[in-house]
C-alpha positions as a printed Julia matrix, in Angstrom:
362×3 Matrix{Float64}:
   9.5   -16.39   16.59
   9.45  -19.67   14.68
  12.12  -20.73   12.17
  14.6   -18.21   13.58
  12.63  -15.41   11.91
  13.12  -11.81   12.97
  10.6    -9.05   13.47
  10.82   -7.27   10.12
   9.58   -3.67   10.11
  10.47   -3.04    6.46
   8.28   -0.67    4.46
   8.36   -3.07    1.52
   8.95   -5.74    0.47
   7.51   -6.45    3.87
   6.7    -9.16    6.35
   4.16  -11.8     5.31
   1.73  -13.85    7.42
   3.58  -16.95    8.6
   0.48  -19.05    7.99
   0.58  -18.02    4.32
   4.3   -18.71    3.99
   3.8   -22.17    5.48
   1.07  -22.95    2.95
   3.26  -21.73    0.1
   6.12  -23.88    1.4
   3.92  -26.96    1.54
   2.76  -26.43   -2.07
   6.14  -25.38   -3.44
   7.22  -28.61   -5.13
   3.83  -29.91   -6.22
   0.82  -27.59   -6.25
  -2.26  -29.68   -5.43
  -1.24  -32.7    -7.45
  -0.28  -30.77  -10.59
   3.28  -32.04  -10.37
   4.56  -28.49  -10.64
   5.32  -25.41   -8.6
   3.1   -22.45   -9.47
   6.26  -20.69  -10.71
   6.62  -23.39  -13.36
   3.1   -23.81  -14.7
   1.6   -22.25  -17.81
  -0.56  -19.21  -17.18
  -2.86  -20.65  -19.86
  -3.47  -23.85  -17.89
  -6.78  -24.68  -16.21
  -4.94  -25.01  -12.89
  -3.6   -21.47  -13.06
  -6.88  -20.03  -14.36
  -8.51  -21.32  -11.21
  -5.83  -19.62   -9.08
  -6.34  -16.19  -10.63
 -10.13  -16.55  -10.73
 -10.25  -17.45   -7.03
  -7.91  -14.58   -6.16
 -10.17  -12.07   -7.91
 -13.35  -13.55   -6.4
 -11.91  -13.44   -2.87
 -10.72   -9.86   -3.32
 -14.15   -8.84   -4.6
 -15.75  -10.44   -1.54
 -13.3    -8.82    0.9
 -13.75   -5.31   -0.49
 -17.35   -5.57   -1.7
 -16.27   -4.65   -5.22
 -19.34   -3.98   -7.42
 -19.79   -5.73  -10.78
 -19.19   -2.49  -12.71
 -15.57   -2.4   -11.52
 -12.8    -4.44  -13.13
  -9.99   -6.0   -11.09
  -6.69   -5.94  -12.99
  -3.4    -7.58  -12.05
  -0.69   -5.53  -13.8
   3.08   -5.83  -13.68
   5.28   -2.81  -13.02
   4.19   -2.11   -9.46
   2.58    1.14   -8.37
   5.2     3.21  -10.18
   3.89    2.24  -13.62
   0.46    3.44  -12.52
   1.86    6.95  -12.0
   2.02    7.07  -15.81
  -0.85    4.79  -16.83
  -3.41    6.8   -14.87
  -2.88   10.14  -16.66
  -2.33    8.39  -20.0
  -5.72    6.68  -19.72
  -7.79    9.23  -17.79
  -6.71   12.62  -19.14
  -9.39   13.27  -21.76
  -9.23   17.03  -21.25
  -5.54   16.98  -20.38
  -6.07   18.26  -16.83
  -5.96   16.68  -13.38
  -5.93   17.79   -9.74
  -3.39   16.23   -7.39
  -3.04   16.55   -3.61
   0.59   16.5    -2.5
   0.99   14.8     0.88
   4.36   13.05    0.67
   7.03   11.39   -1.43
   4.73    9.11   -3.43
   2.12   11.7    -4.41
   5.04   13.97   -5.35
   6.43   11.27   -7.67
   2.98   10.75   -9.19
   2.68   14.48   -9.84
   6.02   14.51  -11.67
   4.9    11.69  -13.98
   1.46   13.18  -14.65
   3.05   16.48  -15.69
   4.63   14.62  -18.61
   1.14   13.82  -19.91
  -0.93   16.95  -19.23
  -1.66   19.86  -16.92
  -1.42   19.1   -13.22
  -3.01   21.38  -10.64
  -1.67   20.82   -7.13
  -4.77   21.96   -5.27
  -3.4    21.36   -1.78
  -0.03   20.44   -0.3
   1.57   19.76    3.07
   5.09   20.32    1.77
   5.38   23.41    3.97
   5.73   21.17    7.05
   7.6    18.28    5.4
   4.38   16.33    4.81
   3.5    15.84    8.47
  -0.23   16.41    8.03
  -3.11   16.03    5.55
  -4.32   19.43    4.27
  -7.97   20.44    4.47
  -9.59   19.29    1.23
 -13.22   20.07    1.99
 -13.42   22.94   -0.5
 -10.76   22.56   -3.17
 -10.53   24.78   -6.22
 -11.28   22.18   -8.91
 -11.82   23.37  -12.49
 -14.94   21.95  -14.08
 -12.98   20.26  -16.89
 -10.71   18.36  -14.49
 -10.47   14.71  -15.51
  -9.8    13.32  -12.03
  -8.58   14.09   -8.51
  -5.62   12.07   -7.26
  -4.46   11.2    -3.73
  -1.99    8.85   -2.11
  -4.21    7.63    0.69
  -1.37    6.46    2.93
   2.11    7.89    2.49
   4.57    5.11    3.28
   7.59    7.34    3.85
   6.03   10.23    5.75
   3.48    8.18    7.71
   0.36   10.25    7.07
  -3.02    8.82    6.13
  -6.36   10.18    4.94
  -9.16    9.68    7.46
 -11.61   11.72    5.38
 -11.55   11.68    1.59
 -11.34   14.97   -0.32
 -14.43   16.67   -1.65
 -13.9    16.11   -5.39
 -17.03   18.08   -6.3
 -18.3    15.3    -8.51
 -14.99   14.48  -10.2
 -13.46   11.01  -10.36
 -11.29   10.12   -7.35
  -8.12    8.09   -7.93
  -6.31    6.66   -4.9
  -2.93    5.03   -4.43
  -3.6     2.65   -1.53
  -0.32    0.72   -1.79
   0.68    0.82    1.86
  -2.77    0.53    3.41
  -4.48   -1.8     0.95
  -6.8    -4.25    2.76
  -5.92   -2.8     6.17
  -9.49   -1.65    6.77
 -12.89   -1.62    5.02
 -13.13    0.44    1.85
 -16.21    1.83    0.1
 -15.14    1.15   -3.47
 -17.89    3.28   -5.02
 -16.27    6.41   -3.57
 -13.49    5.95   -6.12
 -12.99    5.7    -9.85
  -9.68    3.88   -9.44
  -8.07    2.25   -6.42
  -4.65    0.77   -6.95
  -1.65   -0.48   -5.05
   1.68   -2.19   -5.37
   1.24   -5.43   -3.44
   4.67   -5.75   -1.81
   3.82   -3.69    1.25
   0.69   -5.27    2.65
  -0.35   -8.21    0.45
   2.34  -10.18   -1.37
   5.63  -10.33   -3.29
   6.96   -7.38   -5.3
   6.37   -6.89   -9.02
   2.6    -6.55   -9.2
  -0.02   -3.84   -8.9
  -3.71   -4.46   -8.35
  -5.91   -1.92  -10.13
  -9.62   -1.66   -9.35
 -11.2     0.52  -12.04
 -14.77    1.55  -12.79
 -15.72    0.23  -16.22
 -16.77    3.57  -17.68
 -13.19    4.83  -17.22
 -11.79    2.15  -19.51
 -11.37    3.81  -22.91
 -11.29    2.25  -26.36
 -10.16    5.38  -28.23
  -6.5     5.38  -27.15
  -5.17    3.9   -30.38
  -1.85    5.78  -30.2
  -1.09    4.61  -26.66
   1.17    1.5   -26.46
  -1.03   -1.54  -26.07
   0.33   -2.61  -22.68
  -0.33    0.84  -21.22
  -4.07    0.71  -21.98
  -6.38   -0.49  -19.19
  -8.66   -1.91  -21.9
  -5.94   -4.36  -22.9
  -5.78   -5.87  -19.42
  -9.53   -5.74  -18.83
 -10.35   -7.49  -22.11
  -7.72  -10.19  -21.55
  -8.57  -10.96  -17.93
  -5.13   -9.67  -16.85
  -3.46  -12.19  -19.16
  -2.62  -10.19  -22.27
   0.93  -11.32  -21.6
   2.29  -13.69  -18.95
   1.21  -12.15  -15.65
   3.17  -12.25  -12.42
   1.76  -15.69  -11.7
   3.66  -16.22   -8.45
   2.68  -12.88   -6.91
  -0.99  -13.36   -7.84
  -0.92  -16.86   -6.3
   0.54  -15.56   -3.02
  -1.87  -12.6    -2.95
  -4.69  -15.1    -3.32
  -3.42  -16.91   -0.23
  -3.4   -13.62    1.69
  -6.97  -12.87    0.6
  -8.11  -16.23    2.01
  -6.12  -15.56    5.2
  -7.94  -12.22    5.64
 -11.32  -13.86    5.06
 -10.46  -16.46    7.68
  -9.6   -13.67   10.14
 -13.07  -12.22    9.69
 -12.55   -9.77    6.85
 -11.43   -6.16    6.74
 -13.41   -4.94    9.77
 -11.64   -7.55   11.89
  -8.29   -6.59   10.33
  -8.92   -2.91   11.07
  -9.63   -3.65   14.75
  -6.34   -5.56   14.99
  -4.45   -2.72   13.27
  -5.95   -0.01   15.48
  -5.09   -1.98   18.61
  -1.56   -2.69   17.37
  -0.81    0.91   16.36
  -2.13    2.19   19.71
   0.6     0.25   21.48
   3.26    2.13   19.54
   1.66    5.57   19.55
   0.93    5.36   23.29
   4.62    4.7    23.83
   5.66    7.67   21.65
   3.22    9.97   23.41
   4.65    9.2    26.87
   8.32    8.87   25.89
  10.79   11.59   26.88
  13.23   10.53   24.14
  11.2     9.48   21.09
   8.44   11.33   19.34
   6.38   10.87   16.19
   6.71   13.22   13.25
   3.03   13.28   12.22
   0.16   15.27   13.76
  -1.96   12.83   15.82
  -5.14   13.1    13.73
  -3.36   12.06   10.53
  -1.17    9.25   11.84
  -0.92    6.12    9.75
  -1.85    2.72   11.15
   0.72    1.16    8.83
   3.87    3.33    8.8
   5.16    5.1    11.9
   8.1     7.5    11.49
   9.69    8.65   14.75
  12.83   10.45   15.87
  14.88   11.44   18.89
  15.83   14.83   17.48
  19.51   13.85   17.45
  20.86   12.16   14.31
  23.72   10.45   16.16
  21.32    9.12   18.79
  18.95    7.94   16.04
  21.84    5.95   14.54
  22.57    4.43   17.96
  18.93    3.36   18.29
  18.99    1.72   14.86
  22.13   -0.24   15.75
  20.7    -1.17   19.16
  17.4    -2.46   17.79
  19.14   -4.41   15.03
  21.4    -6.11   17.57
  18.25   -7.01   19.52
  16.74   -8.71   16.45
  14.55   -5.99   14.97
  15.15   -5.33   11.27
  14.65   -2.42    8.85
  13.9     0.37   11.29
  16.02    3.05    9.63
  13.89    5.97    8.52
  13.79    7.22    4.95
  16.47    9.83    4.21
  13.82   12.53    3.58
  12.47   12.15    7.12
  15.43   10.7     9.0
  15.2     8.94   12.32
  13.39    5.63   12.42
  10.3     4.12   10.88
   8.31    1.09   11.94
   6.05   -0.35    9.26
   3.46   -2.47   11.05
   1.44   -3.9     8.2
  -1.34   -6.47    8.54
   1.13   -9.34    8.93
   3.1    -7.78   11.8
   1.79   -9.42   14.99
   0.95   -7.29   18.01
   3.62   -9.09   19.99
   6.2    -7.8    17.49
   5.13   -4.22   18.2
   5.11   -4.87   21.95
   8.59   -6.39   21.8
   9.93   -3.39   19.87
   8.36   -0.97   22.34
  10.0    -2.83   25.24
  13.35   -2.63   23.44
  12.96    1.12   22.9
  11.93    1.61   26.53
  15.06   -0.24   27.6
  17.22    1.95   25.37
  15.6     5.08   26.74
  16.12    3.95   30.33
  19.78    3.15   29.67
  20.43    6.54   28.07
  18.57    8.81   30.49
  20.17    7.8    33.76
């Protein structure tokens, strides 16, 4: 690794592409002759307007976002969206949520403060280790939307087939799998994600919303919490997270250079296979998720012995691998292998775990 950098398996804020960090470094003191760092410049300047315009255009190209969808850059991360979504979309005061892990559970709790929430399917019975069958959900006709967390960062499950919403609007939290593979935007009413897992620095959410879902009748809702406010102002109603948007823009260009989201998906599938193949043949480590619902981004795994898990965490840290401790709700270990994690990082970790296993099974 260059610059004395470690392999960082954090679930977020997470590792960034080194090529992007090098570009940011080179532009830090004087962005393209402006005499300023992007952190210092006015968001109302022509220089910054070009930055945010290019970022949106590149994201639209990467995802094939149709013209009838708005791209919004909103502060507050994904957590604010847990509230903004029901506040803006609950016309009838009713929504269907699918509970598949910690983040959909948090979203459910926030939505219940706004209206009626129907949990139409849940995998809580097996500690969120699978995606429930959602081919024939009981969805009331007056449901305003159906909500999923498409990749659960903590529990390591992902949706490989979207739920049958029976004609209702689908809302998806894609925070920890955003831009990891191609996405058919028209399948959704809203796609959103906090950027600090797979795209950029913390403090920003990207919201892709179909225009007909942007309401102008929410006069009692605080102005900042209305999607219309951000859509009408081009994401600059107030000072946006200029730095995060700038870095995200760099990542978008990096992904385009790689060959787009199909190329990124092939890399991610190949990379995850290295780790899952190891887990499937290991006598000491095993994954916590059913094979068909395994995430390409977040891999929780355990030994079955808490003390041994702690030994593994200490061992891998001493070997130069960071942030492998699993979330307290799952325990064990977790390797987050986002877009920016190189395959050689996964291979190196697997070799380290193999070495540990060999040393402890003699």
